[in-house]
C-alpha positions, 0 to 999 in steps of 0.5 A: 495571839494564836487564833485558837487561844481562849480570850478571857476579858476582865471587866474593871468597875471602880472602886476595884477590889485589887485581890479579885481583879488580880485573880483572873490574870494570875490563874488563867495565864498559868495554863498551858496546853502543849507548851503554849499558853491556853488563854489570853487575858485582857482587862478593860474599863468604861474609862481606861486609865488610872482606877481607884480601888477599894484600898489605898492603891490605884490600878492602871487599866490600859483598855476600854470596853471595846477590848472585852467585846471579843472575849470568849469568857467575860468576868466582872471582878469585885468592886465597891460599887453595888449600884448605879453602874455605867450604862456602857458597862451593862450594855457590854454585859448584855451583848456578851449574853446575847452572843452566847459568851460565857459570863462570870463574876467574882465577889460583888461583881454579881451586882453588875450581872444582876443589874444587867438582868443576866441573873433573873431566874438563875442561881447565883451567889456573891460575897456573904455580907452582901447576900441579904442586900442582894436577895432584897434588891433582886428577888428574881435571882435564886440566891445561894448565900452559903456557897463558894460559887455557882455554875448555871451553864453560861453564867457563873458567880462566885463568893468573895475573895479566895472563892474567886480562885475556886471559880477560875480553877473550876473554869479551867477544869471545864475547859482543860480537865483536872490535870490542868486545874491541879497544876495551876492550883499547886502554883497558887498554893491552894487545894485544886477542888473546893466545890461550889456547894462548900461553905464559903465561910465558917460561922464559928471563930477559927482556932488559935494558930499554935497547937490546934491545927489539923492540917498535918492529919488532913495531909496524912489522910489524903495520902491514905484515902485508899485505906480504911481510916476510922475516927480512931486513926485520925485521932491517934495521928492527931494525938487527941481524943475522938471527941476532940478531933470531931470538934476541931474538924468541924471548926476548921473544915465545917465538916465532921471528919468522916464527911470530910474523908467522903468529900475527899474520896469523891474528889479523888474519884473525880480526878481518876475518872477525868485523867485515867481509863481505869475501870470503875472497880479500880477507881473505887478502890483507889479512892477508898470507896470500896466497891464500884457500886458504892462509888456509883451511889456516893457519886450520884448523891454528891455530883448528881450523875453516875461516874460513867456519865461524868467521865463521858462529859468531863474527861479530856479528848484523850485521857492520859494513862493511869501511870500519869494520873494526877491525884488530888493533893 
């Protein structure tokens, strides 16, 4: 193991949710810096060996909890257990917090963090069917039931299932910038940026798969973010009316077409801020936000800081030239 490689510890609590458990290994193992792996991923459990899952398969975890004590980032994945945690598990989590290491949870793993007292006074989320139970049992936690993930500095939580991918990509984005996160996102075939505040579920039935999806129109629009796109342009591409387009967009994305466009343009601006040294007026034009002042206003409203502050905080140690920038797919 390289001395400078970031170690990610994955804490398995049976019965393990297999999908959640697989996410950190899949995502972090795909990150390379200068041709070398950027992370080491190790899984551990209170009782290593064959672990039961929430489904019909079993998992083999070779290491005990001691293997997790050197982790720079400790991730608790989803489990069918939401109470009665092994005291040794809670001790490992408390020790990690006391030592200032980064701690995260996927899905119902948040119940273990809260049981260890690590979420008191913090913002957190968990898989949406369990948010009412979570809020009732842990009243000192500021539960956000609708978001994909929360970032409270050194403690992060995600909602269920695929939201764990979003959280891990967010961690990579923090560690190595947008280009690395985008590359991994392409490998796992998902959008590189679904921000934590995005809804974790749509409270309406999904449309039938045949003949109604707007995925093609959204891809078409993503290739033209720098252009002026009106509702009639999107409707014309989708071969539908503006009214029907708006209804279907809301059903498929949880947003109106113009809200979705604004989100994508701000996401494009974030990538350009992180991966290029372009001046603000060029970033605003390339992201379709018009002027530098318009970029600034939208960015502050959505992200909470001015673009210049964001660039200073999140850009890598040396941003690549504009010709090598990574655009939001």
